[in-house]
C-alpha positions in Angstrom: 35.5 -44.6 75.7 35.6 -48.1 74.5 32.1 -47.8 73.0 33.1 -44.7 70.9 35.7 -46.8 69.0 35.3 -47.5 65.4 34.5 -51.1 64.8 37.1 -53.0 62.9 37.0 -56.0 60.8 39.8 -58.3 62.0 41.7 -59.1 65.0 45.0 -57.7 63.7 43.1 -54.4 63.0 42.1 -54.4 66.9 45.6 -55.0 68.0 46.9 -52.4 65.7 44.7 -49.8 67.3 46.1 -50.9 70.7 49.6 -50.6 69.6 50.5 -47.4 71.2 49.1 -48.7 74.6 51.3 -51.7 74.4 54.3 -49.4 73.6 53.3 -47.4 76.8 53.1 -50.4 78.8 56.5 -51.3 77.5 57.7 -47.8 78.4 56.6 -48.3 81.9 58.2 -51.7 82.1 61.5 -50.3 81.4 61.4 -48.2 84.6 59.8 -50.7 86.7 62.9 -53.2 85.8 65.5 -50.5 86.2 64.0 -50.0 89.8 64.1 -53.6 90.4 67.9 -53.3 90.6 67.1 -51.1 93.8 66.8 -53.8 96.4 69.9 -55.7 95.5 72.1 -52.7 95.4 70.5 -51.5 98.7 71.5 -54.8 100.2 74.8 -54.3 98.8 75.3 -51.1 100.5 73.9 -52.4 103.8 76.4 -55.2 104.1 79.6 -53.5 102.6 79.3 -49.9 103.9 76.5 -49.5 106.7 77.5 -52.6 108.7 81.4 -52.1 108.4 81.1 -48.1 109.2 78.1 -48.5 111.6 76.8 -45.3 110.1 73.2 -44.7 111.1 73.0 -41.6 109.0 74.0 -43.6 105.8 71.5 -46.1 106.6 68.7 -43.5 107.3 69.6 -42.0 103.9 69.6 -45.1 101.8 66.3 -46.5 103.4 64.4 -43.2 102.6 65.9 -43.3 99.1 64.6 -46.9 98.8 61.3 -46.1 100.3 60.8 -43.3 97.7 62.0 -45.5 94.7 59.9 -48.5 95.7 56.8 -46.3 96.1 57.5 -44.8 92.6 58.0 -48.6 91.4 54.6 -49.3 93.0 52.8 -46.3 91.2 54.4 -47.4 87.9 53.2 -50.9 88.4 49.8 -49.4 88.9 49.8 -47.4 85.9 51.0 -50.2 83.7 48.1 -52.4 85.1 45.6 -49.5 84.3 47.2 -49.2 80.7 46.5 -53.0 80.1 43.0 -52.8 81.6 42.4 -49.9 79.0 43.9 -52.1 76.3 41.2 -54.7 77.1 38.4 -52.2 77.0 39.8 -51.0 73.6 40.0 -54.4 72.3 36.5 -55.3 73.5 35.0 -51.9 72.0 36.7 -52.4 68.6 35.7 -56.0 68.5 32.4 -56.8 70.3 30.1 -55.6 67.6 32.1 -57.3 64.9 32.3 -60.7 66.9 28.5 -60.2 67.6 27.7 -59.8 64.0 30.0 -63.0 62.8 28.2 -65.0 65.6 24.8 -64.1 64.4 25.7 -64.4 61.0 27.1 -67.9 61.6 24.0 -69.1 63.4 21.9 -68.0 60.6 24.0 -70.0 58.3 24.1 -73.0 60.4 20.6 -73.2 62.1 20.5 -75.3 65.2 24.3 -75.4 65.7 24.6 -71.7 66.9 27.1 -71.1 69.8 28.2 -68.3 71.8 31.7 -69.5 71.8 33.1 -66.6 69.9 31.9 -64.3 72.6 33.4 -66.5 75.2 36.6 -66.5 73.2 36.8 -62.6 72.9 36.4 -62.5 76.6 39.2 -65.1 77.3 41.5 -63.3 74.9 40.6 -60.0 76.5 41.3 -61.2 80.1 44.7 -62.4 79.2 45.6 -59.5 77.5 44.9 -57.5 80.7 46.1 -60.1 83.4 49.3 -60.6 85.3 50.3 -63.4 82.9 51.2 -60.8 80.2 53.5 -58.9 82.5 56.0 -61.8 82.3 56.1 -61.1 78.7 56.8 -57.3 79.1 59.7 -58.2 81.9 61.4 -60.9 79.8 63.6 -58.5 77.5 65.2 -57.1 80.9 66.7 -60.5 81.9 69.7 -59.7 79.8 70.2 -56.4 82.0 70.1 -58.6 85.3 72.7 -61.0 83.8 75.1 -58.1 82.8 75.0 -57.1 86.4 75.6 -60.5 87.7 78.7 -60.8 85.4 79.9 -57.5 86.7 79.7 -58.8 90.2 81.7 -62.0 89.2 81.5 -64.2 85.9 80.9 -67.2 87.9 77.9 -65.9 89.3 76.5 -64.9 86.0 77.2 -68.1 84.3 75.1 -69.9 87.0 72.4 -67.5 86.5 72.5 -67.7 82.6 72.8 -71.3 82.9 69.8 -71.4 85.1 67.9 -69.3 82.8 68.6 -71.6 79.7 67.4 -74.6 81.6 64.2 -72.9 82.7 63.7 -71.4 79.5 64.1 -75.0 77.9 61.8 -76.4 80.5 59.1 -73.8 79.4 59.5 -74.8 75.7 59.1 -78.5 76.7 56.1 -77.6 78.6 54.5 -75.9 75.7 55.6 -78.7 73.1 54.1 -81.5 75.3 50.9 -79.7 76.7 50.1 -78.0 73.1 48.1 -80.9 71.8 46.2 -82.0 75.0 45.4 -78.5 75.9 44.1 -77.9 72.5 42.0 -81.0 72.4 40.6 -80.4 75.9 39.5 -76.7 74.7 37.7 -78.2 71.5 36.2 -80.9 73.4 34.9 -78.6 76.2 33.4 -76.5 73.5 31.7 -79.7 71.9 30.4 -80.8 75.4 29.0 -77.4 76.0 27.0 -77.3 72.8 25.6 -81.0 73.4 24.7 -80.0 76.9 22.9 -76.8 75.8 21.0 -78.8 72.9 19.7 -81.2 75.6 18.6 -78.4 78.1 16.5 -77.0 75.3 14.7 -80.2 75.2 14.6 -80.9 78.7 10.7 -81.5 78.6 11.1 -84.1 75.9 13.8 -85.7 77.7 11.8 -85.8 81.1 8.5 -87.0 79.6 9.8 -89.8 77.3 12.2 -91.2 80.1 15.3 -90.3 78.2 17.3 -89.1 81.1 19.7 -92.0 81.6 20.7 -92.2 78.1 21.0 -88.5 77.4 22.9 -88.5 80.5 25.3 -91.0 79.4 25.9 -89.5 76.0 26.6 -86.3 77.7 29.1 -88.3 80.2 30.9 -89.8 77.2 31.7 -86.3 76.1 32.4 -85.0 79.5 34.8 -87.9 80.3 36.8 -87.1 77.1 37.0 -83.6 78.2 38.4 -84.5 81.6 40.7 -87.0 80.1 42.4 -84.4 77.9 42.3 -81.7 80.6 44.0 -84.3 83.1 46.6 -85.3 80.6 47.6 -81.6 79.9 47.7 -81.0 83.8 49.8 -83.9 84.6 52.4 -82.9 82.0 52.3 -79.3 83.1 52.2 -80.3 86.8 55.6 -82.4 86.4 57.3 -79.6 84.5 56.2 -76.9 86.8 57.3 -78.7 89.7 60.8 -79.5 88.1 60.9 -75.8 87.2 60.1 -74.4 90.6 62.4 -77.0 92.5 65.2 -76.1 90.1 64.7 -72.5 90.7 65.0 -73.0 94.6 68.1 -74.9 93.9 69.6 -72.3 92.0 69.0 -69.8 94.9 71.1 -72.0 97.0 73.9 -72.7 94.3 74.2 -69.0 93.9 74.4 -68.3 97.5 76.9 -71.3 98.2 78.8 -70.0 95.2 78.9 -66.5 96.7 79.9 -67.6 100.1 82.9 -69.4 98.6 83.8 -66.5 96.6 83.5 -64.2 99.7 85.6 -66.7 101.8 88.4 -66.4 99.0 87.9 -62.7 99.5 87.0 -62.3 95.8 83.7 -60.6 96.5 82.2 -59.0 99.5 79.3 -60.5 101.5 77.0 -57.7 100.0 77.7 -58.9 96.5 76.8 -62.5 97.6 73.4 -61.2 99.0 72.7 -58.9 96.0 73.5 -61.6 93.6 71.1 -63.7 95.1 68.2 -61.2 95.2 69.2 -60.3 91.4 69.2 -63.8 90.1 65.6 -64.4 91.7 64.4 -61.3 89.8 66.2 -62.3 86.7 64.3 -65.6 86.7 61.1 -64.2 87.9 59.5 -63.4 84.3 60.4 -67.0 83.3 58.5 -68.4 86.4 55.6 -65.9 85.6 55.5 -67.0 81.9 55.5 -70.8 83.1 52.7 -70.3 85.4 50.7 -68.6 82.9 51.3 -70.8 80.1 48.1 -72.5 80.2 46.2 -69.2 80.0 48.4 -68.2 77.3 47.7 -71.3 75.5 43.8 -70.9 75.9 44.1 -67.2 74.9 46.0 -68.4 71.7 43.4 -70.8 70.9 40.8 -68.0 71.3 42.7 -65.9 69.0 42.8 -68.5 66.4 39.1 -69.4 66.5 38.3 -65.7 66.3 40.8 -65.1 63.6 39.2 -68.0 61.4 35.7 -66.8 62.3 36.3 -63.2 61.3 38.1 -64.3 58.1 35.4 -66.6 57.1 32.4 -64.3 57.7 33.5 -60.6 56.2 32.1 -57.5 57.8 29.0 -56.3 56.3 29.7 -53.4 54.4 27.4 -50.2 54.4 25.6 -50.0 51.0 24.1 -46.7 49.5 20.6 -46.4 51.2 18.1 -47.6 48.6 14.2 -46.4 48.5 11.8 -48.1 50.5 10.7 -51.3 48.7 7.4 -51.9 47.3 7.3 -55.6 47.3 8.4 -56.6 43.8 10.1 -59.9 44.4 12.3 -61.9 41.8 14.2 -65.0 42.1 16.2 -66.1 38.9 18.1 -69.3 38.9 18.2 -69.4 42.5 20.2 -72.3 43.9 20.7 -72.6 47.8 22.6 -75.1 49.8 22.2 -75.9 53.6 25.4 -74.9 55.6 28.2 -77.7 55.3 26.1 -79.5 52.4 27.0 -79.7 48.8 23.5 -81.0 48.1 21.2 -78.0 46.6 17.8 -77.6 48.4 16.6 -75.0 45.8 17.5 -76.0 42.5 17.3 -73.1 39.9 14.2 -71.5 41.0 12.8 -68.9 38.8 9.9 -67.0 40.3 8.4 -63.3 40.2 6.0 -61.9 42.4 4.2 -58.7 41.8 3.7 -55.9 44.7 0.5 -56.7 46.6 0.0 -60.3 45.6 -0.7 -63.0 48.1 1.1 -66.3 47.1 0.4 -69.6 48.8 3.5 -72.1 49.0 2.7 -75.7 49.2 4.6 -79.0 48.6 5.8 -82.1 50.7 8.0 -82.0 53.7 11.6 -81.2 52.8 10.7 -79.7 49.5 12.6 -76.7 50.2 9.9 -74.4 51.1 11.7 -73.2 54.4 14.7 -72.6 52.5 12.7 -70.4 49.8 11.4 -68.2 52.7 15.0 -67.7 53.9 16.2 -66.7 50.2 13.1 -64.5 49.7 14.4 -62.4 53.0 18.1 -62.6 52.1 18.9 -64.7 55.3 20.5 -67.6 53.5 23.2 -66.5 50.7 22.5 -68.0 47.2 25.3 -70.4 45.7 24.3 -69.1 42.3 21.5 -67.2 40.9 19.9 -64.0 42.3 17.2 -62.6 44.6 15.8 -59.2 43.9 13.5 -56.8 45.7 12.3 -54.1 43.6 15.1 -54.7 41.1 17.9 -54.6 43.6 19.8 -57.5 44.9 18.9 -58.2 48.5 22.4 -58.0 49.4 22.6 -54.4 48.3 20.1 -53.4 50.9 21.4 -52.4 54.5 19.6 -55.1 56.8 18.9 -52.3 59.4 17.2 -50.3 56.9 15.4 -53.0 54.9 14.1 -54.8 58.4 11.3 -52.4 59.1 10.0 -53.1 55.6 10.0 -57.0 56.2 7.7 -59.1 58.2 8.9 -62.7 59.0 7.1 -65.6 61.0 9.4 -68.6 61.0 8.2 -72.1 61.7 9.9 -72.2 65.1 9.0 -68.9 66.6 11.4 -67.4 69.1 10.5 -64.7 71.5 13.2 -62.8 73.5 13.7 -61.9 77.1 11.7 -58.6 77.5 8.3 -57.4 77.4 5.5 -58.2 75.2 5.6 -54.7 73.7 9.2 -54.9 73.2 9.1 -58.0 71.3 6.2 -56.8 69.1 8.3 -53.5 68.5 11.4 -55.7 67.7 13.2 -54.0 70.5 13.3 -50.5 69.0 11.8 -47.6 70.2 8.3 -48.4 71.4 5.4 -46.3 70.0 2.3 -47.6 71.8 0.1 -46.9 69.0 1.8 -49.1 66.5 2.4 -51.8 68.9 -1.4 -52.0 69.7 -2.4 -51.7 66.2 0.1 -54.6 65.3 -1.5 -56.8 68.0 -4.9 -55.7 66.8 -4.1 -56.8 63.4 -2.9 -60.3 64.6 -6.1 -60.5 66.6 -4.0 -60.9 69.8 -4.8 -57.6 71.7 -7.5 -59.2 73.9 -5.0 -62.0 74.7 -2.4 -59.6 75.6 -4.6 -57.3 77.9 -5.5 -60.3 79.8 -2.0 -61.1 80.9 -0.8 -60.1 84.4 0.9 -56.7 83.1 -0.8 -56.6 79.8 1.9 -55.4 77.1 4.4 -54.9 80.0 4.3 -58.7 80.9 7.9 -60.1 80.7 7.9 -63.0 78.5 11.2 -64.4 79.7 14.0 -66.3 77.4 12.7 -68.1 74.6 8.9 -67.2 75.6 8.9 -70.5 77.8 6.0 -69.1 79.8 3.7 -68.8 76.9 1.9 -71.7 74.9 3.0 -72.4 71.3 -0.3 -70.5 70.0 0.4 -67.5 72.1 4.0 -67.3 70.8 2.9 -67.7 67.2 0.3 -65.0 67.5 2.7 -62.6 69.4 5.3 -63.6 66.6 2.7 -62.8 64.0 2.1 -59.3 65.6 5.8 -58.6 65.6 5.9 -59.6 61.7 3.0 -57.0 61.1 4.7 -54.2 63.1 4.6 -51.1 61.4 3.8 -51.3 57.7 5.8 -54.0 56.1 6.1 -54.4 52.2 7.1 -58.0 52.1 5.7 -60.6 54.5 6.8 -64.2 54.7 4.7 -66.5 57.0 6.2 -69.9 57.5 3.5 -72.3 58.7 1.8 -69.4 60.5 -1.1 -71.6 61.8 0.8 -74.6 63.0 -0.1 -73.9 66.4 -3.4 -72.1 66.0 -6.8 -73.2 66.8 -9.9 -72.4 64.8 -10.3 -68.8 66.2 -6.5 -68.3 65.5 -6.8 -69.4 61.9 -9.7 -67.0 61.4 -7.5 -64.2 62.7 -4.8 -65.2 60.6 -6.9 -65.0 57.3 -8.2 -61.6 58.7 -4.6 -60.4 59.0 -3.6 -61.5 55.5 -6.5 -59.8 54.1 -5.6 -56.6 55.9 -2.0 -57.0 54.4 -3.7 -57.1 50.9 -5.5 -54.0 51.7 -2.3 -52.3 52.5 -0.8 -53.3 49.3 1.7 -55.7 51.0 3.3 -58.7 49.4 2.5 -61.8 51.4 4.1 -65.2 51.0 2.3 -67.8 53.0 3.8 -71.2 53.5 1.2 -73.7 54.7 0.1 -77.4 54.9 -3.4 -76.5 55.6 -5.7 -75.8 52.8 -8.0 -73.8 54.9 -6.0 -70.5 54.7 -5.4 -70.9 51.0 -8.9 -69.2 50.0 -7.1 -65.9 50.8 -4.2 -66.4 48.4 -4.1 -65.1 44.7 -1.9 -67.5 43.3 -0.2 -71.0 44.4 3.3 -72.1 44.1 4.1 -75.7 44.2 7.7 -76.9 45.5 8.7 -80.2 45.0 12.2 -81.6 45.5 13.7 -77.7 45.4 12.1 -77.0 42.2 9.0 -75.1 41.0 6.2 -77.7 40.1 3.5 -75.2 39.4 2.9 -71.7 39.7 -0.1 -69.8 38.8 -3.6 -68.7 39.9 -4.9 -70.5 42.9 -7.9 -72.3 41.4 -6.0 -73.4 38.3 -3.1 -74.8 40.2 -5.5 -76.7 42.6 -7.6 -78.0 39.7 -4.4 -79.4 38.3 -3.2 -81.2 41.4 -6.2 -82.1 43.3 -10.0 -82.9 42.8 -12.2 -79.8 43.6 -14.2 -81.5 46.1 -11.2 -82.7 48.0 -9.4 -79.2 48.3 -10.8 -78.8 51.7 -10.0 -81.8 53.3 -6.7 -83.2 51.6 -3.6 -82.4 53.6 -1.1 -80.4 51.7 1.7 -82.9 52.0 0.1 -84.8 49.2 -0.8 -82.1 47.0 2.5 -82.2 45.0 2.5 -85.9 44.8 -0.8 -85.9 42.8 -1.4 -85.3 39.2 -4.7 -83.5 37.9 
């Protein structure tokens, strides 16, 4: 089964796995193309033997033989199609996990620029490898066989067919050369258009509320017009060349019939040879026509292959490491430098930090100071440009993510819930243990809210959790972060959408984590939750401005009486 295949790391590896199937398809193609000689030879015998001898038994025997051979050819065609369908399944089975992981890694490295294009590319490449367009490439090597038979009929017939094949191949190459650039541009522009549209659909409420629809539509239409323009240009060129190819092939059929008739009049060949040559030349040129017709699909498949090849090379497969012991939550950053994707300007600049197990750390600082980047580095989501991030002494890259995940809790600024039930989201889509799900919800003080939903914990959330309010999503996200027994919990602006009751529940949850000896990193602009932290880390312009006991750090940066009312955006801008 395709799902049982060992995942591979590159496209070449996947194609190498399927090499035997391609050889098998080529083997069946050999017999199919040999059997393609049967219809012209049958016509030759009908005209030159049956009609001249008026022998009904000969006609019956020849017809029965042809029927058997054509049924055999049909069976071989079916088997070849099945082989290629299996090839598609094998390719998908070998690559789907690798492509999914690379797509997910790319989304993690480029937040806000994620795309499902790699998965679409895999589907497009697989469809071409299993479609009829590939048959032309299997049949093309047999064109010389048909040419040899035509030359055996008569050299003039062979030269007509050979010249026609050369012209058709030339037209195909011209087609490829002239349409390559517009087809590639159309494909890339289409991908960009889809990404732009997807981003706008995610913000449909803002667009509608602020009356931005006409301007947004104009911006999208600009991309769409470019896509249509490139597609039209490629289609116009391809249409002209395809029409030329088709009309030339019809002309060749007439020319070879006319030439055969002239040779038959001269009694150089028989009428049967004339008819057989016409049929045979049609078969000889069919693979070329088939490739011309499938050229657009071939170009798209080649572009998909190129994008996948580049993606899989740029994002190496995650290698399994030796399983490490369960972490206790001792976090160390040494000279940590982190850059946003596509940027050369570091957001974190040489951060040195050590957090002991069971400590609760508050992180404050102005906007764009690097707090969220620090959270991603602590969890190993973003790779470091230099320096190290260690958990219990081991670099975060040495942990297998599926083994480390249960010991981590993370609540990002923008909470995303997934299509499924409330219980599935809290259980991180693993095997649902009811007691653990309810316990996590209770620790996040969201149990009462959940049981009031239409189906309780079995309520379906929908894509993105659009049916829930921001506060509800945040509290369910908190329950997800607290599921089971995490040793390191990073909460990024966990109270941004919470009311006073929700904040009280958050404070209680953090205190509960301390009692469980979990390490907690709490990023917040609100001073109301800082009363539960042991230490405060002040981040400014990607550097550690201060780190130490809560009261000591707050005394340095704000007046004691103002701590409760001062927004945290201004904390790192003040000097004690």
